[in-house]
C-alpha positions as CSV (number, residue, x, y, z in Angstrom):
1,X,49.4,11.8,23.5
2,X,50.9,10.7,20.1
3,X,50.3,7.0,20.9
4,X,46.5,7.5,21.6
5,X,45.9,9.0,18.1
6,X,45.9,5.6,16.3
7,X,43.6,4.1,18.9
8,X,41.2,7.0,18.5
9,X,41.3,6.8,14.7
10,X,40.7,3.0,14.8
11,X,37.8,3.5,17.2
12,X,36.3,6.2,15.0
13,X,36.6,4.0,11.9
14,X,35.0,1.1,13.7
15,X,32.1,3.2,14.9
16,X,31.6,4.7,11.4
17,X,31.6,1.2,9.9
18,X,29.0,-0.1,12.5
19,X,26.8,3.0,11.8
20,X,27.0,2.3,8.1
21,X,26.0,-1.3,8.6
22,X,23.0,-0.3,10.8
23,X,21.9,2.3,8.3
24,X,22.1,-0.2,5.4
25,X,20.1,-2.8,7.4
26,X,17.4,-0.3,8.2
27,X,17.2,1.0,4.7
28,X,16.1,-2.3,3.1
29,X,13.3,-2.0,0.5
30,X,9.8,-1.6,2.1
31,X,8.5,-4.4,-0.1
32,X,10.7,-6.9,1.7
33,X,8.6,-6.2,4.9
34,X,5.4,-7.3,3.3
35,X,4.2,-10.9,3.3
36,X,1.7,-12.2,0.8
37,X,-1.4,-13.8,2.5
38,X,-4.4,-15.6,1.1
39,X,-7.1,-13.5,-0.5
40,X,-9.4,-13.2,2.5
41,X,-12.7,-12.4,0.8
42,X,-15.5,-14.5,-0.7
43,X,-15.8,-14.9,-4.4
44,X,-17.6,-12.2,-6.2
45,X,-18.0,-11.1,-9.9
46,X,-14.3,-10.4,-10.2
47,X,-11.2,-12.7,-9.9
48,X,-9.5,-12.8,-6.6
49,X,-6.5,-10.4,-6.3
50,X,-3.5,-10.5,-4.1
51,X,-3.4,-9.6,-0.4
52,X,-0.4,-8.6,1.7
53,X,0.4,-7.9,5.3
54,X,3.0,-5.8,7.0
55,X,3.6,-6.2,10.7
56,X,3.9,-3.2,13.0
57,X,7.6,-4.0,13.7
58,X,8.3,-3.2,10.0
59,X,5.6,-0.7,9.0
60,X,4.9,1.1,12.3
61,X,1.5,-0.6,12.5
62,X,-0.2,-3.7,11.2
63,X,-1.4,-3.0,7.7
64,X,-3.1,-5.2,5.1
65,X,-3.3,-4.3,1.4
66,X,-5.7,-6.0,-1.1
67,X,-5.2,-5.3,-4.8
68,X,-6.8,-6.6,-8.0
69,X,-7.7,-5.7,-11.6
70,X,-11.2,-5.2,-12.8
71,X,-10.8,-5.5,-16.5
72,X,-13.5,-3.9,-18.6
73,X,-15.0,-2.1,-15.7
74,X,-14.0,1.6,-16.2
75,X,-15.3,4.5,-18.1
76,X,-13.1,4.4,-21.2
77,X,-13.3,8.2,-21.7
78,X,-12.9,9.7,-18.2
79,X,-11.2,6.9,-16.2
80,X,-11.7,7.4,-12.4
81,X,-13.6,10.6,-12.4
82,X,-14.3,11.4,-8.8
83,X,-14.4,10.2,-5.2
84,X,-17.8,8.7,-5.6
85,X,-16.3,6.2,-8.0
86,X,-13.6,5.3,-5.5
87,X,-16.3,4.7,-2.9
88,X,-18.1,2.3,-5.3
89,X,-15.3,0.3,-6.7
90,X,-12.3,0.2,-4.3
91,X,-13.5,-3.0,-2.5
92,X,-13.8,-1.4,0.9
93,X,-17.1,-3.1,1.3
94,X,-15.3,-6.4,1.3
95,X,-13.5,-5.4,4.4
96,X,-16.5,-3.9,6.2
97,X,-19.9,-2.7,5.0
98,X,-19.6,0.2,7.5
99,X,-17.1,2.7,6.0
100,X,-17.2,6.5,6.0
101,X,-15.0,8.9,3.9
102,X,-12.8,11.0,6.2
103,X,-12.1,13.7,3.6
104,X,-12.0,14.4,-0.2
105,X,-9.6,12.2,-2.1
106,X,-6.5,13.1,-4.1
107,X,-5.2,12.3,-7.5
108,X,-2.6,9.5,-7.5
109,X,-0.4,7.6,-9.9
110,X,-0.1,3.9,-9.4
111,X,1.8,1.5,-11.8
112,X,1.8,4.1,-14.6
113,X,-2.0,4.7,-14.2
114,X,-3.8,7.8,-13.1
115,X,-6.5,7.5,-10.4
116,X,-7.7,8.6,-7.0
117,X,-7.0,7.7,-3.4
118,X,-9.3,8.4,-0.5
119,X,-9.1,7.9,3.2
120,X,-11.9,6.2,5.2
121,X,-12.9,5.2,8.7
122,X,-14.1,1.6,9.1
123,X,-16.1,-0.1,11.7
124,X,-15.1,-3.8,11.6
125,X,-17.7,-6.5,12.1
126,X,-16.4,-7.0,15.6
127,X,-16.9,-3.3,16.3
128,X,-13.3,-2.2,16.3
129,X,-12.4,0.9,14.4
130,X,-9.8,0.9,11.6
131,X,-8.4,3.4,9.2
132,X,-8.5,2.5,5.5
133,X,-7.7,3.9,2.1
134,X,-9.3,3.1,-1.2
135,X,-7.5,3.4,-4.5
136,X,-8.9,3.3,-8.0
137,X,-6.7,3.8,-11.1
138,X,-7.5,3.2,-14.7
139,X,-5.9,2.5,-18.0
140,X,-8.1,2.6,-21.1
141,X,-11.3,0.7,-20.1
142,X,-9.7,-1.3,-17.3
143,X,-9.6,-0.5,-13.6
144,X,-7.1,-1.4,-10.9
145,X,-8.4,-1.2,-7.3
146,X,-6.6,-1.5,-4.0
147,X,-7.8,-1.2,-0.4
148,X,-5.7,-1.0,2.7
149,X,-6.6,-1.1,6.3
150,X,-4.8,-0.7,9.6
151,X,-5.2,0.2,13.3
152,X,-3.4,3.5,13.0
153,X,-4.1,6.8,11.3
154,X,-5.3,6.9,7.7
155,X,-2.3,9.0,6.6
156,X,0.1,6.2,7.9
157,X,-1.9,3.5,6.1
158,X,-1.9,5.5,2.9
159,X,1.9,6.2,3.1
160,X,2.8,2.6,3.7
161,X,0.3,1.2,1.1
162,X,1.4,3.6,-1.6
163,X,5.1,2.9,-0.9
164,X,4.4,-0.8,-1.2
165,X,2.4,-0.5,-4.4
166,X,5.2,1.7,-5.8
167,X,7.7,-1.1,-5.3
168,X,9.2,-2.6,-8.5
169,X,7.7,-6.1,-7.9
170,X,4.2,-4.7,-7.3
171,X,4.4,-2.3,-10.2
172,X,5.4,-5.1,-12.6
173,X,2.7,-7.3,-11.3
174,X,0.0,-4.6,-11.6
175,X,1.0,-3.8,-15.2
176,X,1.0,-7.5,-16.1
177,X,-2.4,-8.0,-14.4
178,X,-3.9,-5.1,-16.3
179,X,-2.7,-6.7,-19.6
180,X,-4.5,-9.9,-18.6
181,X,-1.3,-11.9,-17.9
């Protein structure tokens, strides 16, 4: 019995080390799962933004996020005041003209800016349903908007998109974009 103790100890240490490596690999930053893609929308009155995609294997479902500043486009006094403003400015109409709010929105902080997030149901041009969220956040007279869409539930799209937008790289880019850099 005394001779099997070292074997058991070594096996337990090896199993613990392997578990630690697996946990480390699966805890990588969510931002690493997102790939930048070309801005998929036609030109409009605002500069193109940045677009990103996360595959289901990394995010639980295929999700795309589109984000851009709209400098000089916000009420300087009240910022993003209500859900109607999110409906108007969050670029959901670029994804599909057929979107319907699922519920009232919530206050949200994005890149050190206060705003609102709201969930939507989309009917894509090919007829397939999608879940989406719209985000509008302001700083002084400037607006940052983001829209995200995916095949799953709106809550999952919102969680993944907000976690991605909260990444250091995206926060730094959004702050710089709002300063016109």
